[in-house]
Residue frames relative to the residue before (quaternion, step in Angstrom):
aa qw qx qy qz dx dy dz
X 1.0000 0.0000 0.0000 0.0000 0.00 0.00 0.00
X 0.3923 -0.7230 0.5186 0.2333 3.52 -1.10 0.65
X 0.7856 -0.3626 0.2356 0.4426 3.58 -1.27 -0.22
X 0.4659 0.6753 -0.4531 0.3488 3.61 1.20 -0.16
X 0.6389 0.5217 -0.3301 0.4590 3.57 0.98 -0.79
X 0.6186 0.5349 -0.3423 0.4627 3.59 0.98 -0.78
X 0.6702 0.5009 -0.2989 0.4589 3.59 0.90 -0.93
X 0.6610 0.5061 -0.3145 0.4561 3.59 0.90 -0.87
X 0.6321 0.5291 -0.3284 0.4612 3.56 0.95 -0.87
X 0.6775 0.4765 -0.2893 0.4799 3.58 0.91 -0.90
X 0.6393 0.5501 -0.3278 0.4257 3.60 0.97 -0.82
X 0.7165 0.4123 -0.2571 0.5006 3.59 1.06 -0.67
X 0.5996 -0.6373 0.3255 0.3584 3.56 1.29 0.17
X 0.5496 0.5710 -0.4235 0.4389 3.57 1.17 0.49
X 0.3901 -0.7228 0.5242 0.2249 3.56 -0.86 0.97
X 0.4589 -0.6648 0.5138 0.2891 3.56 -0.87 0.97
X 0.6109 0.5560 -0.3446 0.4460 3.58 1.05 -0.76
X 0.6370 0.5183 -0.3208 0.4719 3.60 0.98 -0.84
X 0.6647 0.5073 -0.3057 0.4555 3.57 0.88 -0.94
X 0.6663 0.4846 -0.3065 0.4768 3.58 0.96 -0.81
X 0.6752 0.5061 -0.2983 0.4461 3.61 0.91 -0.89
X 0.7281 0.4009 -0.2400 0.5015 3.59 1.06 -0.64
X 0.5178 -0.6741 0.3950 0.3485 3.57 1.28 0.08
X 0.5197 0.6677 -0.3963 0.3565 3.58 1.24 0.25
X 0.4733 0.6950 -0.4428 0.3112 3.61 1.21 -0.30
X 0.6523 0.5178 -0.3256 0.4476 3.60 0.90 -0.85
X 0.6351 0.5197 -0.3318 0.4652 3.60 1.05 -0.69
X 0.6474 0.5088 -0.3115 0.4742 3.58 0.96 -0.90
X 0.6703 0.4981 -0.2978 0.4625 3.57 0.90 -0.93
X 0.6515 0.5064 -0.3162 0.4681 3.60 0.97 -0.81
X 0.6406 0.5157 -0.3200 0.4704 3.58 0.99 -0.81
X 0.6700 0.4937 -0.3011 0.4656 3.58 0.86 -0.93
X 0.6370 0.5222 -0.3275 0.4629 3.59 0.97 -0.82
X 0.6515 0.5158 -0.3137 0.4595 3.58 0.93 -0.86
X 0.6413 0.5158 -0.3210 0.4687 3.59 0.98 -0.83
X 0.6521 0.5075 -0.3169 0.4656 3.59 0.92 -0.89
X 0.6754 0.4911 -0.3018 0.4600 3.59 0.92 -0.86
X 0.6098 0.5255 -0.3514 0.4780 3.60 1.09 -0.62
X 0.6495 0.5013 -0.3124 0.4788 3.60 0.96 -0.85
X 0.6319 0.5303 -0.3239 0.4633 3.56 1.00 -0.83
X 0.6461 0.5325 -0.3161 0.4462 3.56 0.98 -0.80
X 0.6541 0.4933 -0.3054 0.4854 3.56 1.00 -0.80
X 0.7045 0.4739 -0.2650 0.4570 3.56 0.91 -0.95
X 0.5859 0.6191 -0.3611 0.3781 3.58 1.18 -0.49
X 0.5136 0.6547 -0.4121 0.3710 3.59 1.25 -0.14
X 0.7597 -0.4350 0.2039 0.4382 3.55 0.49 1.31
X 0.4379 0.6632 -0.4929 0.3543 3.59 1.05 0.61
X 0.0033 0.8078 -0.5872 0.0512 3.56 -0.73 1.08
X 0.1122 -0.7553 0.6435 0.0533 3.52 -1.20 0.75
X 0.8376 -0.1007 0.0154 0.5367 3.57 -0.63 1.15
X 0.7497 -0.4229 0.2177 0.4602 3.57 0.93 0.88
X 0.6507 0.4801 -0.3210 0.4930 3.59 1.26 -0.04
X 0.4880 -0.6316 0.5080 0.3237 3.56 -1.05 0.74
X 0.5154 -0.6727 0.4391 0.2983 3.57 -0.78 1.05
X 0.6205 0.5515 -0.3428 0.4398 3.59 1.00 -0.75
X 0.6545 0.5020 -0.3082 0.4739 3.57 0.99 -0.82
X 0.6337 0.5244 -0.3306 0.4628 3.60 1.03 -0.74
X 0.6260 0.5268 -0.3356 0.4670 3.60 1.03 -0.77
X 0.6752 0.4812 -0.3027 0.4701 3.60 0.83 -0.92
X 0.6440 0.5183 -0.3255 0.4590 3.60 0.95 -0.83
X 0.6279 0.5534 -0.3262 0.4394 3.60 0.96 -0.90
X 0.7611 0.3724 -0.1827 0.4986 3.56 0.94 -0.92
X 0.4606 -0.7026 0.4382 0.3196 3.60 1.23 -0.14
X 0.4465 0.6647 -0.4675 0.3745 3.57 1.14 0.68
X 0.2876 -0.7719 0.5453 0.1552 3.58 -0.93 0.91
């Protein structure tokens, strides 16, 4: 995941440092990755924007491979 997750975590008032110190960062990152992949799966149903598969654009936006 890219820095978007860091920003979202901070925006909702959770310290990334706290999450890392309590061992919860990996859980948050895994959850966010799963959500992105679910969205990618829905968007992969032949949806294209300017020649790019929408699902691929979603994964690229979030930094998920």
